[in-house]
N, C-alpha and C positions, 0 to 999 in steps of 0.2 A: 496646470495645479487644477485641483476639485475644489469650486467655488460652490459647489450646490449643498448649501446648507442643510436640506432634507434627507441627504444620499447616508444611511446609516452604517457605521462603522462595527466593528466587531465587539459584540457584547463587552470583552476581554479579549485586550492584544493576544494573538498565536504565540507562545512559545515558537522560538526559531528549532528549525529542524537543524542539528549539529552534525555533520558527517568529516572526521575528522577534523580540520581546521576552517570549514567552511559552516556559514551561519545561512541559510534558507528560510525565507518569509515569503509572504505575499501583500498585494497592495491592491486596490481598487482604486487608485487616484492615477491621473494619469493627465497631459496637457496636449493641447493637438500640436504636431508636427507642420504637415500640408495634407494637401486634398487633389485628386485626378478627376474632380466631381465637375470641373468647366473644361476636362479635355475631352477628346475622341474617345478615350480608354474607359474599360468597365472602370464605373463609381468605386473607388476607394479612400480611406480617410485613416491618416498615418498619426500614431498617438504614440509619445514615450511615456513609460510608468515612472511616476512624479510619487515615491513615498515619501509621505511629509516625515520631515527631520524630527518634531517632536515625539513621534508614534515609532517612527523605525528607524532611529539614528542611523549614519553608516552604510544604510543600504545602497546600492545601486542598481541599474535594470542590467540586463544581458545583452537589450535589441529593443527594436519598436515593434508595435504591436498594428497588424492592419483590421479596419473594421470596414464590413461594405454595408454596413447600416446607416442612417443617418443619424444626427444627436448625438448628443452628450454620451459618451461611455463611461463616464463616471459614475461609479456604483454600481453597475452592470457586468462589469469582466474583471476577470482575476488572472494576476499573472504573478509569477515569483520573481522575486528580487534577493540578492545576497549582500554579504556582509564580511568582512574576515572576521575570525573568530581565535581564540587563543591555542597557540602551539601546544601540540600532546606535552604533557611533562616526557622527560626522557628521551624526546627526540629531535634533538638539537640539528639533526640535519636536514627538517624539514621547511620546508620554504612558505613562503606565503602564499594563502589559497588563492588569492584574486591579483590581478594584474592591468593596469589599465593597456589601449591599444598602442604600438608602437607606431599606427598611421593607418590611413584607411584607403583602400580603392574603390573607385568608383565603377558600382557595376551596372546605374541606368541613369540615363538623365530623360526627366521627360518635359520634352522641346514642345511639343503640342500645348501644355497647362499655360491656362493664364496667370497662374501661381509661379511653375516653373516648381521644381523640385527636382532631387534625385538619391538614390539608394546606395549606402557604401559598405562593404565588407569589412569588418575591422582587422586589422594585421594583428595578430597576436604574435607577444615574445615568446622565444621558445621555452617549450614544454608548458604552455597554455592553449588555451583552445578558446576561438571565440563562437558563441551558441546564438546569435543572430545579426541580422542586417539594422542596420541603423540610419535614419534617413533623416535629411535636410531640405530646407525650404530654400529654392536657389541654389545657386552649384558651390558652394561654400561649404567647405570640410567641415563633418561636426569636431566639438572640442573632445579632447582623449579623454575628458573626464566625463564624458554623457553615459558609457556603460564600462563594463570591467568582463575582463577575460580567465576563464578558471582554470586551475592547473588540471593536465590533464588524468590523473589520477581520482580523481574527485566527476569524472563524467564519464559516458558509456556511451559508445559510438553507436549509431542508431539507422535507421532507414529515412528515406525520403518520403512522405506522408502524400494527403490529398494537396491537390492544386487549391490554392484560396484566394489570387489574385492574377490577372494578365492583362496584359496590352497588347494581343495578341490582332484583334480586327479592328486596332484602332487607326492604322495605317500609319503609324512612326516610324520612325528610320529604324530606331531600335525596339525591340522586343526584350519583353523582361517579364519573367513568370514567379510569382512569389509560393511556396510550398509550407505545409504545417509538418512538424518532425515526429514520426511515429517510432518508439521505443520498442527497442526487441525485447524477445523472452529472457525474461529476470532469473538471478541465479536465488537459490533456496534462503529465504531471509531477508529479500531486497526490494527495493521499488525504483523503478525506472521512471522519469517523468521529465516530459518536455516543457520547457518554461512559460510558452504560451507568447512567444517571439515566433518569428518566422525566418526562413533561408529560400536564397533564389538564388536565378541565375539569368544572363542575358542572351538571348536566341538570336542568331541573325543566319543566313543564307546559307555559311560555309559550315558552321559548328553549333555544338551547343556547349559550354562550359558546367559539367556535373559539378555538386555541389555536395561536401560532404554535412552529416547531420550529426548532433549529439545530444543526449539527455543529461540531467542532472542526475543524482543517484544516491541512493539512502539506504539504512541498514532498518530494518523495522527491530525497534526497541524492543526487548524481550526482559520484562524483570521477572527473576525468578525467586519462591520462596523457598522456605525448605519443605521438604516434600512429606506427606503424612507419616506416621508412625504404626508401622503394620502392627494388628493386633496381638495383643496375646489373652491366653485364656490363664486367669486367676483361679479357677475352683469350676466346680461340677454345677452352677446356676447357669437358668439359660445364658448366652452372651445376646449382644444387640448391635445393630450396626452404627457404626463412628461417625458422627454428624460433623462437615467439613468448618471448619474454622476461619479457614482465608483462601485466595485463589492461591493455588503452585505456582501459575506462569500468565502473566498479562502479556501481551501484544498490545502494543499500541500504533494506531493503524491512522495516515494522515486523512480530513474530512473529504480528500479529492478522489480517494481509492475507496471509499464506502457509499451505495445507493441507500439514502433514509429516504423510503416511502413517507414519512412524515415532512418532510423540508425540501424545499428546493438549495439545489447546491449552493447557490450566494447565501442560502440562511444558514447551512450547516458551516460555512466559513466564519461567518459572525458568529452562532452561537454553538458549535460543537466543535471548534478545528481537530481535535482529538476524538478517535473513539477506541475504546477497550475491551478488547476480546479477551476476556479472562477464562482460563481452562482451571477448573478446580478439582483436582482429586481427591476421592476417597474411598474406604473400603467399604462394602455395600455387602452384609451378611448374607450368605446364598443357604446355608445351611449349617446344622450340629447334631452330634447324635451320641448319646451314652452309652457305651455297650455296659450294660451291668451282669455278663453272662459270665459265665468262665471259659471260653473259646473266643478266639478272634470272629469277629463278624463283617459282612460288607453291607457300607451302606451307601445310597446313591441319593441325587439332588440334583434338582436342576434349576439351571442359572440361565433367568428370564434371559429376552431381548432386550438388548442396551440403544442400539443404534436403533432409531423409527426412520425408514429413507425417505418417505414423504416427507415429514420433519423437515429431515437436511434440506430437501429440496426447498422447501419453500423458504429457509433462511437462505439459499442461495439467490433465488428468486428476487426473494427483498432486499437484499444487501449486495450482490454481485461478488461479493468473498467465496471463490470458489476455494476448497479444503482441500485437494490433495494437489489440486495444479495452479497455474497462473491465471489469472484473471486481468482484462485488460479494461479501458476505457470505452474501447471501439470507436475506431474511426467513422462509424457513422451516426452515433449518440453526441446527436448536436447539445443536449443539456449537459455534456459534462464538460465543464472549461478547463480540466489540464489531460492530456492523453498521458497517461500510465501505461503500466506494465507490473504486477505486485506478485510476490509467490510467499505464503509463510515459510518459515522455518521447519525442516524434517523434525526435529525435537519438539517442535510443539504441535506437532499432529500425528506424533508416533512414528513417523516414516522413516524412522534411523535405526528402528529397533523392528516394529511389526508392523504392518496395514492391514491385517484380515480383516480388522474390526470396521471397517471401512466399506467393506464388498460382501461381508456377511453377518446377518442381522438375523440371525436363527438361535431359538432354544440350543442350549450344550447340557450335557449331561455328565455331572462330576462323580466320580464313586472313590472311596476311603476303604480299605481294611481297617479296622481298629481292635487293637487288643482286645483283652479282658480288661474291664476297669477302668476304660480310657474313655474321656472325651475329646471330641474332635469337631472343630468348627472350620468350614472354607468361606470365604472371602473373597469376592472379584475387587480390582482395583479400576476404579470406572472413573471417566474422566468428563466434566460436565461443562461444556463452553455456553457462553453468553455475552452478548454484544450489548457494550453500556456508552451510552453518549457520555460527554464530560459534565452532567448534572445528574447523574446517575441513573436517569431514567432505562429502561430497555429500549432498545434500537430493534429488535427483529425476536424472532422465536428464537427458543435455547435447545440445545440439542447435547445428546451424550455417546460417550464412544468407550466401548470396552475388546478386547480381543482375547483368544484362548492362554493368550502368553502371562494371563496377569489374574491368577489365580492364587491365596498366600491359604494355606494351610495353617493351624497352631492345634497343640492337642494339650491337656491335663489328665494325671500329671505330666512335664515336662521328661525331654530322654525317651530313652527306648526306641525312638527312631520306627515310630510306626509305620508300616509299608503302604503309603500312601500312592493313590493312580492317579496319573495324568485325567481331565479331562476328556470325555471322549467326544470325536468329532461329530456334528449334529447329522441327523438323518438327511437333511437337505437342506441346502445353501439358497440363500439371494442374492440378486442382485442390487445394486443400489438403486435400482430404478424401481423394486419392489412398495408398492402403494397401500400395504396392508396396515390398519392401526394397529 
């Protein structure tokens, strides 16, 4: 357990991620289990996550951690830990999210080391999954309460990632290799992430026993506020744009899925465990005209470019968050403490209706045929996105979105159904790689 009084704890304890009746949090505290430094194998130090009971009561690790570096890893590594949450209301058939293993199977024994040590695979009960290997000093099995297995519907099948430790060149009778877990491509609106434990298998001359890999999963919480009310004309006076009053939708993204150029990942966890990607919708006045003549008349306005593609590219580069597709930690990014894959929901980025605004950022022409003695105004519904830290400060440049299907016409006096004309296609289009300001 951590005994270093100089290690900084989170400024405010992170609110646990809740997925069904599973609670997920993170710890930077560990206690040492064993080491291979005195053996002929590659150096390896094995630690067990040890969430402090006064900070994370009821939380358990999912497996142990390998560190190739020397020295204490407390305060330097971040690993997921889990806790039993409340059952969802109305779902009496749902079982507990967590279970201790039924037993352990020995995967490997370090016969060369002076300390000795072994690695064990937790044998999960039916309907549960073990997400990591457990280590021991000597040959004694770890206690069953050392880790927890997770109900199968709360995890996602994943891929075996990069090798992080092996003893293949040690000359030992038994060879063992440990691997990271690499989450798969996520569904829209979800994040899959490895808990920071490892998986592995013993290798001999006859065969290799392949292992299954699993990641934790969560939904990206989405708070939805009422959409802005479409504007109406109440007279012949010149209308104005409507100022936004509140964010229309707020996506909450955990710290490990955001690159913050102002903070190291460990400092993100300590100071901003969540980031808030706000989408604020508001009606912007494109143009208005009052036909004071005795006959209908055609009027034309230009809707300016909303998306500035080089600004969006800066946002993606600064945060790693992709708008239209998934984003990942990247297996080669050593600075990211959690392997993850994430994707925003289609409703949040308008892909469930129209996504033309992400690939076309040119101006558009809007026309209307206005009857005599009529005032007509056209508005465009635009979405403004900004990323905020927990303290409310901006974490990146902001950007906006709108597409051809988001024009709103209003007239005064109402009624009569003025023959309004849909917006005309732009004379040319530009891809998202356009860098003109």
